[in-house]
C-alpha positions in Angstrom: 3.4 55.0 -41.5 3.4 52.4 -43.4 6.0 50.6 -41.1 4.5 50.7 -38.1 1.0 49.7 -39.5 2.4 46.6 -41.0 4.5 45.6 -37.4 1.1 46.3 -35.7 -0.7 44.4 -37.9 2.6 41.3 -37.5 1.8 41.9 -33.6 -2.0 41.8 -34.1 -2.3 38.4 -36.0 0.6 37.4 -33.2 -1.7 38.0 -30.6 -4.6 36.5 -32.5 -2.4 33.2 -33.1 -1.4 32.7 -29.1 -5.1 33.5 -28.4 -6.3 31.3 -30.6 -3.0 28.2 -28.7 -4.4 29.5 -25.5 -7.9 28.3 -26.3 -7.6 24.7 -28.3 -6.4 23.8 -24.4 -8.4 25.4 -22.3 -11.8 25.0 -24.2 -14.7 22.9 -21.7 -14.9 20.0 -23.3 -12.0 19.0 -20.7 -14.7 19.9 -18.0 -16.3 16.3 -18.9 -13.2 14.1 -19.3 -11.4 11.8 -16.9 -7.5 12.0 -16.4 -7.0 9.9 -19.7 -9.3 11.0 -21.7 -8.5 15.5 -21.0 -4.2 14.0 -21.2 -4.7 12.6 -24.7 -7.2 14.9 -26.3 -4.6 17.7 -24.7 -1.0 16.1 -26.5 -2.9 15.7 -29.3 -3.7 19.2 -29.7 -0.2 20.4 -28.3 1.2 18.0 -32.0 -0.9 20.1 -33.8 -0.7 23.8 -32.3 3.4 23.1 -32.3 3.5 20.7 -35.7 5.8 18.2 -34.3 6.3 14.5 -34.3 5.7 13.8 -31.4 4.2 14.7 -27.7 4.1 12.7 -24.5 2.7 12.9 -20.7 4.9 10.8 -17.8 3.3 10.5 -14.4 4.7 10.4 -11.1 4.3 7.6 -9.7 3.1 7.6 -6.5 6.2 6.5 -4.7 7.8 9.3 -6.6 10.5 7.1 -7.8 9.3 7.1 -11.7 8.2 8.8 -14.1 5.4 6.7 -16.9 4.1 7.4 -19.9 0.3 7.7 -19.6 -0.4 9.4 -22.6 1.5 9.9 -26.0 0.7 11.4 -29.5 3.7 9.9 -32.0 5.0 7.4 -30.3 2.0 5.3 -28.6 4.4 2.5 -28.1 5.5 4.8 -24.9 2.6 4.6 -23.2 1.9 0.6 -25.0 4.9 -0.6 -23.4 4.6 1.9 -20.4 7.6 2.7 -20.6 8.9 4.7 -17.3 11.9 7.2 -16.0 13.6 7.5 -13.0 14.1 11.1 -11.4 17.3 12.3 -12.3 18.1 10.2 -15.0 17.8 10.3 -19.0 15.9 13.6 -20.4 12.6 13.2 -18.8 14.4 12.3 -15.4 16.3 15.7 -15.8 13.1 18.3 -16.6 11.6 16.1 -13.8 14.4 16.8 -10.8 15.4 20.7 -12.2 11.5 21.7 -12.7 12.0 23.7 -15.7 11.9 23.7 -19.2 14.9 21.7 -21.3 16.0 21.5 -24.6 17.4 19.0 -26.1 18.8 19.2 -30.1 20.6 16.2 -30.7 18.5 13.3 -29.6 20.9 10.3 -30.4 24.1 12.1 -28.8 22.1 13.4 -26.2 22.1 9.8 -23.8 18.8 9.6 -23.0 17.5 7.4 -21.4 14.2 6.0 -22.8 15.6 4.0 -26.2 11.7 4.4 -28.0 13.1 8.5 -28.1 15.6 7.1 -30.3 14.1 4.5 -32.1 11.7 6.8 -33.3 14.4 8.9 -35.3 13.8 12.1 -33.1 16.3 14.2 -33.6 15.2 17.3 -31.6 13.4 17.5 -28.4 12.1 19.8 -26.0 10.5 19.3 -22.4 8.4 21.2 -19.5 8.0 20.5 -15.5 4.3 19.6 -14.8 3.6 21.7 -11.8 0.2 22.0 -9.7 0.2 23.8 -6.1 3.5 23.4 -5.7 3.9 19.4 -5.9 5.6 18.1 -9.3 3.1 15.7 -10.9 4.9 14.9 -14.3 6.5 15.8 -17.5 5.3 16.4 -20.9 7.9 16.7 -24.5 7.7 17.1 -27.9 9.8 15.5 -30.2 11.3 16.5 -33.9 12.2 14.0 -36.3 13.8 17.4 -38.1 16.1 19.4 -36.3 14.3 21.8 -35.0 14.9 24.9 -32.1 12.1 26.1 -30.3 11.0 29.4 -30.0 10.2 31.1 -26.3 6.6 31.7 -27.4 6.5 27.9 -28.1 8.2 26.8 -24.5 5.9 28.8 -23.6 2.7 27.7 -24.5 4.2 23.9 -23.5 3.9 26.0 -19.9 0.9 26.9 -20.0 -0.2 23.4 -21.5 1.8 21.8 -19.1 0.0 23.8 -15.7 -2.8 22.8 -17.6 -2.3 19.2 -17.2 -0.4 19.3 -14.0 -4.5 21.4 -12.2 -6.5 19.3 -14.1 -4.6 15.6 -13.2 -4.3 16.4 -9.6 -8.7 17.6 -9.6 -9.4 14.7 -11.2 -7.1 12.3 -9.2 -8.0 13.5 -6.6 -11.7 12.5 -7.5 -11.2 9.4 -9.2 -8.8 8.2 -5.7 -11.9 9.5 -3.4 -14.2 7.5 -5.3 -12.0 4.5 -5.7 -11.1 4.8 -1.4 -14.9 4.8 -1.0 -15.9 1.8 -2.6 -12.9 0.0 -1.6 -14.3 1.0 2.5 -18.0 0.0 0.8 -16.5 -4.0 -0.3 -14.6 -4.0 3.1 -16.9 -2.6 5.4 -20.9 -4.7 5.7 -23.9 -2.6 4.9 -24.9 -4.5 7.9 -22.8 -6.5 10.9 -23.3 -9.7 10.2 -26.1 -11.7 12.9 -24.8 -13.4 15.6 -26.4 -15.6 18.3 -26.4 -14.2 21.8 -25.5 -10.2 20.9 -27.7 -8.1 18.7 -25.6 -5.2 16.5 -25.4 -2.1 14.7 -23.1 -0.1 12.8 -22.7 3.3 11.2 -20.1 4.6 8.9 -20.3 7.8 7.6 -17.0 9.5 5.9 -16.2 12.7 6.2 -16.3 15.8 4.7 -13.4 16.5 3.9 -11.8 12.7 2.6 -12.5 9.7 3.4 -9.6 7.8 5.4 -9.0 4.0 7.0 -12.0 3.8 9.1 -13.2 0.1 9.0 -15.6 -2.1 11.8 -15.0 -5.8 11.7 -18.2 -8.5 13.1 -16.6 -12.1 12.4 -17.5 -15.5 13.9 -14.2 -17.5 15.4 -14.2 -21.3 15.3 -14.8 -21.4 20.0 -18.0 -20.1 18.6 -17.3 -16.5 20.2 -17.0 -13.9 18.4 -13.9 -11.1 17.3 -15.4 -7.1 17.3 -13.0 -5.4 15.6 -12.8 -1.7 15.6 -9.8 0.9 13.9 -8.1 4.3 11.9 -5.8 4.0 9.9 -3.6 7.2 10.0 -2.9 9.3 6.7 -6.4 9.9 4.5 -7.6 9.1 0.7 -7.1 5.4 -1.4 -3.1 5.1 -0.1 -5.4 4.7 3.8 -8.1 2.7 2.8 -5.4 -0.2 0.7 -4.0 -0.3 4.4 -6.9 -1.0 6.2 -8.1 -3.8 3.9 -4.6 -5.4 4.7 -5.1 -5.2 7.8 -8.2 -5.9 8.0 -8.0 -9.4 5.8 -4.2 -10.0 8.7 -5.9 -9.5 11.9 -9.1 -12.2 10.6 -6.1 -14.6 9.9 -4.1 -14.4 13.5 -7.8 -14.6 15.1 -8.6 -18.1 13.1 -5.5 -18.8 15.0 -5.2 -16.6 18.6 -8.1 -16.6 21.3 -6.2 -14.0 23.0 -6.7 -10.1 21.8 -3.2 -9.1 23.4 -1.7 -11.2 21.0 -3.2 -11.1 17.9 -2.8 -7.5 17.6 0.8 -8.4 18.4 1.0 -10.3 14.9 -0.6 -8.1 13.4 1.8 -5.0 14.5 5.0 -7.6 13.5 3.8 -8.0 10.4 2.9 -3.9 9.1 6.4 -3.4 10.8 7.8 -6.1 8.5 5.7 -5.1 5.4 4.8 -1.8 5.7 6.8 0.2 8.0 5.2 4.0 7.6 2.5 2.3 8.1 0.1 3.1 11.2 -2.9 2.5 12.7 -5.1 2.6 16.2 -6.9 -1.1 16.7 -9.1 -1.9 18.9 -10.0 -6.1 18.8 -12.3 -7.6 21.8 -13.4 -11.3 21.3 -16.3 -11.7 23.1 -18.1 -14.7 24.7 -22.1 -14.9 23.8 -23.2 -17.1 26.4 -20.9 -16.4 29.5 -20.7 -12.8 28.4 -16.4 -12.3 29.1 -15.5 -10.4 26.6 -11.7 -9.9 26.1 -10.0 -6.5 24.7 -7.1 -5.1 23.4 -6.2 -2.6 22.1 -3.3 -0.8 19.6 -4.2 2.9 20.8 -7.6 2.9 20.3 -10.1 4.9 22.6 -11.8 2.5 24.7 -15.9 1.5 24.3 -18.4 3.1 26.4 -20.5 0.6 28.1 -24.1 0.7 28.9 -25.2 -1.3 32.1 -29.0 -2.1 32.0 -28.8 -0.6 35.7 -26.8 2.8 35.3 -25.3 5.0 33.4 -23.2 4.6 30.4 -19.3 4.6 31.0 -16.2 4.8 29.2 -14.3 1.5 29.9 -11.2 1.6 31.8 -8.4 0.3 30.5 -5.1 1.1 29.6 -3.5 1.9 25.4 -0.8 -0.1 24.4 1.2 1.4 21.3 -0.4 1.6 18.1 0.4 -0.2 15.5 3.5 0.2 13.4 5.8 0.8 17.0 7.0 -1.1 19.0 7.7 -4.6 18.3 9.4 -5.6 21.6 6.0 -3.4 23.0 4.2 -5.7 25.5 0.2 -5.9 24.9 -2.5 -6.2 27.3 -6.0 -7.5 27.3 -8.5 -6.2 29.6 -11.1 -8.7 31.0 -15.2 -7.9 31.5 -18.0 -8.9 32.2 -21.2 -8.0 30.0 -24.5 -8.6 31.6 -27.4 -9.7 29.4 -29.2 -6.7 28.5 -26.0 -4.4 28.7 -24.8 -2.4 25.4 -20.7 -1.6 24.4 -20.3 1.5 21.7 -17.1 1.1 20.0 -16.5 4.5 17.7 -13.6 6.3 15.6 -12.6 8.9 17.1 -13.9 10.9 14.3 -17.0 10.6 16.4 -15.6 12.2 19.2 -13.0 14.4 18.1 -14.0 18.5 17.3 -11.4 21.2 16.6 -13.2 24.1 19.0 -13.8 21.5 22.0 -11.8 18.2 23.7 -11.9 14.4 23.1 -12.7 14.6 26.9 -15.7 16.5 26.2 -16.8 14.3 23.1 -16.5 11.1 25.3 -18.9 12.6 27.9 -21.9 13.6 25.2 -21.4 10.1 24.0 -21.7 8.2 27.1 -24.6 10.5 27.9 -26.3 9.3 24.5 -25.3 5.7 25.4 -27.8 3.5 27.2 -28.8 -0.7 26.8 -31.6 -0.1 24.4 -32.3 -1.9 21.4 -28.9 -1.2 19.1 -30.3 1.1 15.9 -32.0 2.9 18.6 -29.0 3.5 20.5 -26.8 4.6 17.5 -29.4 6.7 15.7 -28.9 8.7 19.3 -25.6 8.6 19.5 -25.3 10.0 16.1 -28.2 12.8 16.5 -26.2 13.8 19.7 -22.6 13.3 18.0 -23.0 14.3 14.3 -26.2 16.3 14.0 -26.9 17.7 10.9 -23.3 18.7 9.6 -21.1 16.1 8.6 -17.9 15.7 11.0 -14.3 16.5 9.5 -13.3 13.3 9.9 -14.7 10.0 9.3 -16.7 8.4 11.7 -17.5 4.7 12.1 -19.8 3.3 15.1 -20.6 -0.6 16.3 -23.4 -1.1 19.1 -23.3 -4.3 20.3 -26.1 -6.0 22.7 -25.5 -9.2 24.4 -29.8 -10.0 24.5 -31.7 -9.8 26.8 -32.9 -12.5 29.7 -36.3 -12.4 28.8 -35.6 -12.5 25.0 -33.5 -15.8 25.3 -35.1 -18.7 23.8 -37.5 -16.2 22.5 
């Protein structure tokens, strides 16, 4: 009887200890921390619970080539020196590549990649992968100066801590990436179009409800006195797409200063992207408008044509050919279309988020856009288009809309 009671007490103590350990890495305080603070607090608690000398989290970089030290206790120089380990190499690289716990009983003879671990005098290491939703996020490892064999329970606890860290980091980085992408887009997309002699302009930009992408519009004056108008959509989403969008925007502006042919500008932009960012693709429509004569030259790299609303008739999609997307086919020729924009006529430039819906065709969306657009004040037209195509529900994809009207004759010189 006494034996049974003693065993029961031991099991109870073990259960209480395990519960306390779990609570140490799952309390509500974590919910109010950013990613860096969360990881810093987590490795501190892991070190205390396991009574180890060091605890480190390394996160996988964006290109999934290196593990980068992000939080450390007991070996803070890993973070200060931006220590990183190639995937598959050394101790942490093996943990990441094999996605399983790895124990190293003797660090000096194990051929670890990071010399800081040896310099710190570590003898034993235990590492586990950070995996969230099936995706590798990084590695967490702990170490001791004295020889140490970690128990199954301690390994299980470290895996639990790593799982907690992976899910939290994914969530926090997703939120911070969205915020960063939004901030980048706000800095690159003007809150209102610039004032351009001879044109009235209005614009709308609305991030999608899923995640921000690479939609943008741009309006700028050219040395010739003409006006450059751009609408584009970079493939992908998040901060990466927004960064590519910013680079494309700057490059297109530079090429536009040296050439007045939209097709040639897009050809140069395509060449630049193929060389420096071969993984990126985008649709871009570039127009050069002469506000004095009403002549507009357009070239499309796979982007939907604008909708033209004349002052004396219904709005229609401009009949023009699509050339290949930016990021594809360097040798494929590009074409420029010339159209006449009479006084009072209006052009609607847009991204596909405005007209594309999962339960309907793009053609139907373009038809609704043509029905909503008219040769009126751009701000009023923009409001009418957004009301007709977006309504009360946010579109799943980003929406960019740019409305340009050539000033009517009766208002010229006013």
